[in-house]
N, C-alpha and C positions, 0 to 999 in steps of 0.2 A: 596567293600572295607571295609566299616564299620565292616561287620560280620565277616571280616578277622582281623581288629585290637580289637575285643573284643574277639576274638579265644586267640589271643597274650595275650593280658589283662587278659584273665582267666587263662592261663598258667603261666603267671609270677606271679599270686595271690597264684597258687598253690605250686609255686617252692618257694615263701615267706613263706608260712606254712612248707614247709619241712625244709628250714634253721631253722625257729623259732621254731621248736620242741624241740631243746636242750636246750631251757631255761628251758622248764618244767621238774620237777623233781617230779616222783610218790611218794606221801605221803601213799595212800591205793589203790591198782589197783586191782578193784574185776571184772574186764572186763570179765573175764572168765564164770562169771555166767550169761551173756548175752545171751538171747535166741535168735533165729533167728527170731521171730516175734514180740519182745519186742520194744514197744515205749520207746524213749530216750529223756532225757532231757539235755541240753547243756548249760552252763552257766559260766560267770567269774564273780568274786566277790572280793571285800575287805573290811573288817570289816563291815560285815552285819551280825554279830552275834545276835543281837536282833531280826531280821527280821526271821531269818533260821528256827527256829521251825513251823510257818505257812506255810511257803512257801513251806516246804517239806510235811506238812500234806495237803495242798491244792492240790498239784499235785499226791501225792501217792492218795488221794481220787478221782482225775479226771482219773486216771488210769497210771500213767507214772510207768514203771518199773524198771527203772535205772536211776539215775542222774551222770553225767560227768561233772565234776566242776574242775576249774582252780582258786585257791586261790593266787593273787596277793600280797602276804606279809601281811597278816593281823597282827595284833597285838592285837585283842580284844577277841581271843578264838574261831573264826570261823573256823580255820583248825583243831583245837582239836576237836571241837563239830562234824566236817563234816566228820572226819576220823574213828569217833565211830558210823557212821550209815552203815548198813549192806548192804545199796542198793545204796551207793554212792561209784563211784570211784573218787578219789582226785588226781590232781596235784599242786605243789606250784612253784611259780616264784619270782624272786627278780627283773624281767627283766622289762622294761620300758613300761607301758601300753599305752603310748603314740606311743613307738617305735615299738609296735606290731600291729598297725591302730587299736588302742581302744580295743585292744583285740580280733579281728577279725582273724589274723594270729593263734592265738591259737586253735580258735573256728573252723577255715577251718580245721586245722591239725587234730583235734581229730575227727571232723566229718568226713573226709576222710579216717582215720583209723578205726573208731568205728562206724560211721553212714551208711556205705554203706549197703543199700538196706533196711534200717530201716527209720520208719517214725521217723522226729526227730523233736524236741520242742526247739526253741533256744531262751531264754528269760533272763531276768535280775532278780536281787530275789525281786523287788517291782512291777512286772509284772503278772498280773492274767488273765489268758486264760478264756473267756466265749464264749459258740458258740451256736447255735441252739439246744436246746433240753437238754442242758448240767445238766440242773435240774434233769433230769430223765436217760440221756444216758451218759456212759463214753466215754472218747475221743476216745476208740477202734469202738465203732458206726462211729464215723466220719471219721476214716482214712478207715476203711471198705467199707463205702459208696465212699469215694473217690478213692478208689482202684477199685471198679466196675466201676467207670467210667474213670479211667485211669487218674485222674486227680492230677497231682506230687505236689502240692504248694497249701497254704492255708492261705489267708490272713487276718490280723486282724488290725484296726484300733486302735492306742494308744489312750485312752479315759482318760485324766488326772482326778484324783479324786481329791478331796480336803474336808475338814470342814467347818462347818459354824460358823467363829469366826479365831482368829489368829492361826494360824499352831502351835505354842508350847502350846496353851491354855491347851488342855488334852494330857499328855504325852503317850505314846504308850508304852504299857507292852508286855515283851516276851511272846510269843504264841498266844496273842491275832491277832483276824483278823482284819487287817488295814482297812477293809472296815466298821468297827463299829463307826470309826472317819473321815474317808474320804468317807462321803455318798453322795456326791455332784458332779454334773460335768456340764458341759455347752451343753444343747442340740441341739445348732446350731451355726452359724456365723463361718462354716468352709468352707477353699478354696481349690479349687481340680483343678489340673491341671494334664498334662501327659506329660511324659518325653520321649520324641520320642527316643531318643540315646538307652534308656534300656527298654522302653515299660512298666512302670510301672507308677503308679498314686503318685502324690505327694500331700500331704493332711497337712494342716496348720490351726492353729487356736486354740480354747480352751482357758483357763483361763490362760497359758504362754504367749500366743499372746497379751490378752485381758490386760494382769498385768504387764507383765516384758519385754514385746517387742513392747508395744503401738504406740512407735515413730518408730519402725524398723519391721513391720510386716513380710518383707520378708527373715529377717533373726532369724524367731521365729523357733524353733524347728519342724521337719517333726514328722509327725503322722502315716505315712504309713509304714508298716511293714510286711512281709511275713515270720512268726517264725515257721510255721509247713510244713515240705517237706518231701517228699519221696527221700531221700539222696542217691545220687550214688557218686561215688569220683571223679569225673570229676567236681562236683559241686563247687561253691565257693560264698560267700557273699562278695559283694563289698563295702558296706557302712554300716554297721551295718547290722540289719536285714530289712533295707529298700528295697534291691535289691540284685539280684543273677544273677549270668551267669552261664549257657546259658540264656539269655535273655527270650528266651519262658517260664520261670519259672516265669515270673513276668506280664504274662498276665492274671491277675486274675479277670479282668472285660469283660462284652461282649460289643463289638462294637455295636452291632445293638441296645442297649439301654433296654436288660434284665439285669438280676442281677443274678449273681453266688453265691454261698453260701460262706459266709464270717462271720469273728467274730468280738471280740474285746479284746484289753489288757487293763484289768483295771490297771490304773497307779497309785499305791500309794505311791507316791512319798514325796506329801505334807502332811506330819505328823512331828511329833516333833523331830525324828532323822536327820531329814533334815537340822536342825541348824548346829550340830557336822560335819556331813559331809562336808557342804559348806566351813569350816573353813579349814578342813583336805585337800580338794581337791583345794582350792586356795593357799595352801602353795606347793602343791604338783605340782601343773600346768601340769598334765597329760591328761586333758580332750580334746577334740576338740578345735581349734580356741584360744587357750591359754585359755582354760577354760572360755571362753567370757560367756557360759549360766550361770555359778557360779558367777560369778563376777557381773552379773546383779542379781541374787537371794540374794547375800550378800547384795548389796546396798537396795534391797527392803526389805528385813528382817529384818533390822535394823529398820523399822517403824512399825514392826508386821502388815503385811497386812492381809486383809479377803477377800480371793478371792469369796467368795459367793457375788450373786449380786441377784437382783429379777427374773432374768431370769433362776437362777440356778435350776437345776433338782435334785430331790431326787431319788439314785439309786433303783429300787424295783428287776427286773430281766431281762434276755435276752430279752424277748418278749418285754418290753419296750423299748429296744434298736432298736429292729426290726422296730417297729412302727414309731420310730422318725429318721429310715432310715441310722442308724450307723452300722447295721450290715442285714445280710440279708440270710434267710434260703434256698433262690434259689428255686430249685424243689427238695430238701429234705424233705421228709414228714415222 
């Protein structure tokens, strides 16, 4: 009965995406250039102009072939900048971010329309994927290995990165690697549980739980994501990229205690653009739970908090994350 209900839920999500597609207006549609074996990146954004040069550079160097992006009515030049990029297909919408399930209806539509049979990476502009051997191998080496073993989805824990000192102390410059500023992360104190309904892991913790949700850790943001998927048009993200349907795609861990290959999304949220972003999003109230998370940020940022503590770890490379148990190369050698 539960399997039947989940099938109905997936169909409803796909129908929602089909209806919501009318809100998307093409600005620069270059999808004819997509080749059958291209690896595609999907993203929704608003007012991220200062972050875009590094974001595109990072993923181009990682091996992404084409970007499919929805601009949610930016007014900072993001749309114009993206429209000029030859490997970007861009859509614009003035529709409600909240009314589209926080952008996931738009993503599900574009994934179904253009991602079918492609490896697809769905991320935010402040998320940077690292995976085993990413310093010497492109993302295609990973997807080829996943194809060999018929693995359809690849998990990545969201790892919040932060500077040492107040968030606004060092201004972020356009084109700069944000990890030059946000070099630190929490190496432990994460909680993990299993969602029996969707068969995915639920991870919480890190500096957001420690600093912003210390009195309410159960409502701290979830850190489990499945951003890289060999997409089929019948798939659908249900809640951001935390979980998918069919739920077999969420089986990214070994029940018998082994470790499947996994990565991390280095989350460079806590740098100087955050202050302006918080003010904007509090005014718009378009984020989850009435922008509760941004309300907490606003309250704490006024005190110029320092997320660094004596247990903070300075980021070096993916091997360090593997040693700490935050990601795994599994049996990929």
